C-alpha positions in Angstrom: 22.1 7.0 3.7 19.4 6.1 1.7 18.6 7.8 -1.5 15.3 8.9 -0.1 16.9 10.8 2.7 19.2 11.9 0.5 16.8 13.9 -1.6 14.6 14.6 1.7 18.1 16.9 2.7 17.8 17.9 -1.1 14.2 19.4 -1.0 15.1 20.6 2.5 18.1 22.6 1.4 15.9 24.0 -1.8 13.3 25.8 0.5 15.6 27.2 2.9 17.2 28.5 -0.3 14.0 30.0 -1.1 13.5 30.9 2.3 16.3 33.3 2.1 15.8 34.4 -1.3 12.5 35.3 -0.1 13.9 37.3 3.0 16.7 38.7 0.6 14.0 39.8 -1.6 11.8 41.7 1.1 14.9 43.2 2.1 15.9 44.8 -1.5 12.9 45.7 -2.1 12.1 47.5 1.5 15.7 49.1 0.4 14.5 50.2 -3.1 11.7 51.8 -1.8 13.8 53.9 0.9 15.9 54.6 -1.8 13.0 55.8 -4.1 11.8 58.1 -1.3 14.8 59.4 -0.4 15.0 60.7 -4.0 11.6 61.8 -4.3 10.0 59.2 -6.3 6.8 58.2 -4.9 6.7 54.2 -3.7 3.2 53.8 -5.1 3.8 55.0 -8.8 2.7 52.5 -10.9 6.2 51.0 -12.0 7.2 50.8 -8.2 3.7 48.2 -8.0 4.6 46.7 -11.3 8.3 46.0 -10.2 6.8 44.5 -7.0 4.0 42.6 -9.0 7.3 41.4 -11.0 9.1 40.0 -7.7 6.1 38.0 -6.5 5.5 36.3 -9.9 9.1 35.3 -10.3 9.5 34.3 -6.8 6.2 31.9 -7.2 8.0 30.8 -10.7 10.8 29.6 -8.6 8.7 28.1 -6.4 7.0 26.4 -9.1 10.2 25.1 -10.8 11.0 23.7 -7.5 8.5 21.5 -7.3 8.1 20.4 -10.7 11.8 19.5 -10.6 11.3 17.8 -7.5 8.2 15.8 -8.5 10.4 15.2 -11.7 12.9 13.1 -9.7 10.6 11.5 -7.7 8.7 10.1 -10.8 12.0 9.2 -11.9 12.9 7.1 -9.0 9.2 5.3 -9.0 8.5 7.3 -5.5 4.9 7.1 -5.1 2.9 10.2 -4.5 0.4 10.3 -1.6 -2.5 9.7 -3.8 -0.9 6.5 -4.7 -0.2 5.3 -1.2 -4.3 6.4 -0.3 -5.1 4.6 -3.4 -3.0 1.6 -2.8 -4.2 1.2 0.9 -7.9 1.9 -0.1 -7.2 -1.1 -2.2 -5.7 -3.2 0.4 -8.5 -2.3 2.8 -11.2 -3.6 0.3 -9.0 -6.8 -0.7 -8.7 -7.7 3.2 -12.5 -6.7 3.9 -13.0 -9.5 1.4 -11.2 -11.9 2.2 -12.3 -11.8 5.6 -15.9 -12.4 4.7 -15.1 -15.2 2.7 -13.1 -16.4 5.4 -16.2 -16.1 7.7 -18.6 -17.8 5.2 -16.2 -20.4 5.0 -16.5 -21.1 8.8 -20.7 -21.8 8.1 -20.6 -19.8 11.4 -24.0 -19.1 13.0 -26.0 -15.8 12.1 -27.2 -13.6 14.9 -30.9 -14.6 14.7 -29.8 -18.8 14.9 -27.8 -17.8 18.2 -31.0 -15.9 19.8 -33.3 -18.8 18.6 -31.1 -21.7 20.2 -31.1 -19.2 23.6 -34.8 -19.0 23.7 -35.2 -22.3 23.1 -32.4 -23.3 25.9 -34.6 -21.2 28.3 -37.5 -22.7 27.8 -36.1 -26.2 27.9 -34.3 -25.2 31.5 -38.0 -24.2 32.6 -39.5 -27.6 31.2 -36.7 -29.2 33.3 -37.4 -27.5 36.5 -41.2 -27.8 35.8 -40.6 -31.6 35.6 -38.0 -31.8 38.3 -41.0 -30.2 40.7 -43.8 -32.4 39.4 -41.6 -35.2 40.0 -40.5 -34.5 43.5 -42.2 -35.9 46.8 -44.2 -33.4 48.6 -42.9 -34.3 51.5 -40.1 -36.8 53.0 -42.1 -39.5 54.0 -44.5 -39.4 51.5 -41.9 -40.7 49.4 -42.3 -44.8 48.5 -40.2 -46.9 50.7 -37.8 -49.4 48.8 -38.8 -52.9 49.1 -35.4 -55.2 50.2 -34.5 -57.7 47.9 -35.3 -61.7 49.0 -31.8 -62.8 49.4 -30.6 -65.2 46.7 -30.7 -68.9 47.6 -27.6 -70.6 47.1 -27.3 -73.5 44.8 -25.5 -77.1 46.1 -22.9 -77.9 43.7 -22.4 -81.7 42.9 
């Protein structure tokens, strides 16, 4: 198994443990409130509220401690963070776009404006050719001049 898989399993186990601790903490707090009520103490007293606030603060500290420990482990292994990966992806995208622009510039491709100009000129040329064909073609087949037959060549006798 790769080290990243082991780390992931360790974090997952830590989160499961934390969830169990939180669940047990809730059970203990409910049990404590029930016990206090049975013995005549009001669960809304300042001492009980302070105890609940302290328990929440402890769980938050525990959660933060686990996160910090995980970050230290990942830093020690040089595992990039989400921000690192996003930054690298942005930089890579920028470099790639720049390389593509340079490559296209080297190809010396026609611009859109140049292509549109050539297309207009070509259409105009097609119209001109069509007009020339119309002007050069006879109006009727009888009006076309006949080609004269060439006179036969005389044979020269050899001596």
